[in-house]
N, C-alpha and C positions, 0 to 999 in steps of 0.2 A: 648528170650520172649514169654510168652504165648500169644495166640490170644485173644484180647479182646472180650468179649461176645456183641451180637447184642444190648442187653438192655443198656449196659453201653456207647455205642457209641454216642457222642453229637449231637443233632440236631441243625443245623446253618441256617443263612439266605444264601441263593445263591445269586449269582450277575451274571452279563454278562459275566463274566470269565469262569463261568460253563457251559456255552451254548454247548460246544461241548461234555462234561461229561453227560448232560441231554438228548443230542442226541444219545450218545452211551448207555444209559439206555433206551431210546425208542427202538433202534434197537435190544437191548438184549432181549425184550419182543415181538419182533416180530411185532412192529410197524413201520412205516416210521420214518427216523431220524428227519424230521420236524424242521431242524435248524432255518429256518425263522420264524417259528411261536414261537419257543422256546425263540429267541432274543426279539420278539414283547412282550410276557409274562412276561419275566423276568425285562423288561424295564418299563412296564406299570402297573406292580404288584410286589408282592413278592413272592419270592422262597424260599423254605424250603427245607432241604437235610440231609442226613446222609452220611457221608465220608466212603468208604471202606478203611481200613488199608491197602489193598494190591492194592489200586488204584482205581479212579472212584468213583461212587456213589453206596451206597446200596440201597437207596431210594430218591424220589423226589416229590414235588409238586408245584403249583403256587397257589396263592390267589390274586385275582383282587377286589379291593375295589371300591365302587361307592357312590358318595356324595361328596358335595362340601368341607366339612371339616370332621365332624364325619362321619363315613361311615355309610350309610342307608342301606347297603347290600353288601355282598361280595361274590365272586364266588369261589369255589375250582376246580381245574382242573390238569390235567396231573399226577395223583397220580400212581405213579409207583415204584416197589420194583424189584430189580435185580432178574433173574431166581434163581440163586444160593441161594438167601436169601429168597426165597418165603415161605408162609405158616409157618412163623416163628414169626408171631406177629409184624413185623416192619411196615406194613401200617396202623395197628390199634393204634400204638405207635405215628407214624407221625400224623395220623388224629387227635388223641386225643389232642396232642400239639398244632395243628393247632386251633381247636375249642377253647380251653383253651385261646390261644393268642387273638383270635378275640372277647373273653368277651361276651358282648351282642348284638354284631352285627349279624343280621339274615345273614344265610347263604344259599347259593343254589350250586347245583351241577348237572351234567348229569351223570348217574350212568349206567354203562354196567350191563347185567345181573350177570356177575361174581362178580362186586363190590358192587352190591346193597344190600346183605346180611350184610356186614360190616357197611354201611352207616344207615341201619335200627337199627343194634345193638347201634349205637352211637346217635341214636335219630331222625334221618332224615326222613321225610314222603314224599311218593310221592304225587306230585302237578299235574303231567301232564306227556306227552311222547312227543318225538321227533323222527321222522324218517330220517334216513341219505338216501340220494339217490344220485346215481352217473351215469354218463354216458355222451355219446356226444348228444348234443343238436340238434334235426333235427327241423327246422321250418315247420309249417304246419298250417292249418286251418286260420280263420279269423286272422289278424294281431290285436293286441290291439290298439284300438283308443285312445292312451295316449302318450302325447308329452314326450320324454326324451332326455337328452344330457349329455355331460361330465360335471361334478361339476367344479366350479370355486372358487378361494378363496373368492370371495364376496358373495358366497353361505353359507359360514361356519355359520355365526349367525343362519340363518333359519334353517339348519340342526340340530344345536345344540339345538335348541328350539323344533323343531318337535320331535328330538330323545328323550329328557327328558320327554315329554308328554307320549310318548309311552312306553318307558323303566320304567318310574317311579322312574328314579333317574339320577343325573347328571353323564354323561360319558364324559366329556370334555378331560380327559386326553386319553381316547379311540379313539374317533371320531377324535380328531386334528392330531392322528399319522396315521390315514388311508390313507392319500395321500402318504406317504412315504413307507408304509406297501403293499398297494395295487397296483395291475396294473392297475385298473379302479376304479372310484368312479363316479356313474351317479346319476343324480336327475330326477324326474318326476314332470311335472308342469300342472297347471291348471290355465289359465288366470294369468299367471305371479307368481302365489304362488307356493312352492315348496309342495308337497303332498306324496312323498315319496323318499328315496333314497336307494342305494344299492352299495356295493364295490365286486370286485372279485379280491382274493388274491393268489399268487401262492403257491401251496403245492405239492411239488413231480413234478408229471406229470399232476396233475390237477390244475384248478382254483376252489377255494372255494368262493361260494357267500354268503356274509354275512359281516356285517348286511345286513338284507333285511327289512325295515321299508316301510309301504305303506298304503295308505288311505282305499283299499280295494284289492280283487283278482286281477281285471284286471290291476290295476297299479303295483302289484307285478308281474305280467306276463309280462307287457311292460317292467319292469326293467330287468328281467331275460333274456328275448329275446335280449334287447339291448346290455346287457352284453356278451352273446353267440356269438353275431355277430361280435364282437371284439377280439375273440380267437379261436385258432384252438386246445385247449386242451379240455379234458372232463371237465364237470362241476360237483362240488359236494356240496352239502349244506344239513343242517339239518332243516326239517320243521316241526313246532308244528302240530301235527297230527290232531288239530281240524280244520286246514285249508285242508279240504278235497277236495275242488274243485282245489286248488292249486296242491297239490299231484297230483290228476288224471291227471291234465294238463300236468305236467313236464313228467309224465310216458309215457302219449301218444306221447311225443316229444322226447324219447330215453333214459330218466334218469330210472334207476331201483333201487328198494329197496335194501338196503345193511344191514342196521341194525337199531334196535329200541334202544333207552336210555330212561331211566326214569328220568323225572326232578323231582329233590327232594328239599325240604326247611327244614330248621332248625331254629326255633325260629320265625317263621312266618307261617301263615295258607296258605296264597296264596301270589305269587310274585307280587309286585307292577306293575303299568302300565297297558296298555291296550293290552291285548293279540291279539285282533281282528286286530291290525294293526303291530303286531310284528310277522313276519313271519318266521325269521331266525336269530340266535344269530351270532356276528361276528365269533365266535368258542365256541363249547361247553365247552372248557375249560375256556372261560371267561363268561360264563352265558348268 
């Protein structure tokens, strides 16, 4: 039997049964396996992939939709092509399929420097930047004078209300999965009112801080410090570069710059919501 061409291999929807194959694909490209994150994304969103006749996946990506019924926004992430099939147009074909499948829904993604030219070719435009920082958090300096505590089930309504205001679209299907996905979920309060919340979820040997929603920088600092106090792992997070004060603060406390990603959008000039209170995403793969 002749080997089918890459262009003739069908693109299909992925399911949770593909979690291990997706992790294998991550590992193939030198990324961490991130099975925990793949499981979260494949259940909260839609996966697309191409099967390799020799086994495993040729390519994969995930799409996370936001909005109560008709999606108001969708984030594309985890766009990967197996090393043995790289530079053969597979990623372009998969992305064209996803953009077409999403119709008129505005799209967003975080692009690495390597991926950015492809996304620009497809019509995505840069709307911002995020800086990934990672390291062991060392407390120091004045403690933020903001009250934080572990979130409870009774906080969910207030968290969802705040999150929609700041993110600009309904993320109920993401937020309600956080208690099971994350090792910590904490809120900040002022006079009994929730003014911010953050999660820390396990990713290989780190805890990723995200989402991080806060009234201002001091609240974001308090939430990060409170999450760090409850873990012995290094912290990792992706902070909008416009939050210069927070970036300087985490670097003073041991986190170091790892990489910059371009925040890109398609079909929309600017992302919805209030960037001044949106400090970090759940994960860059979900926008």
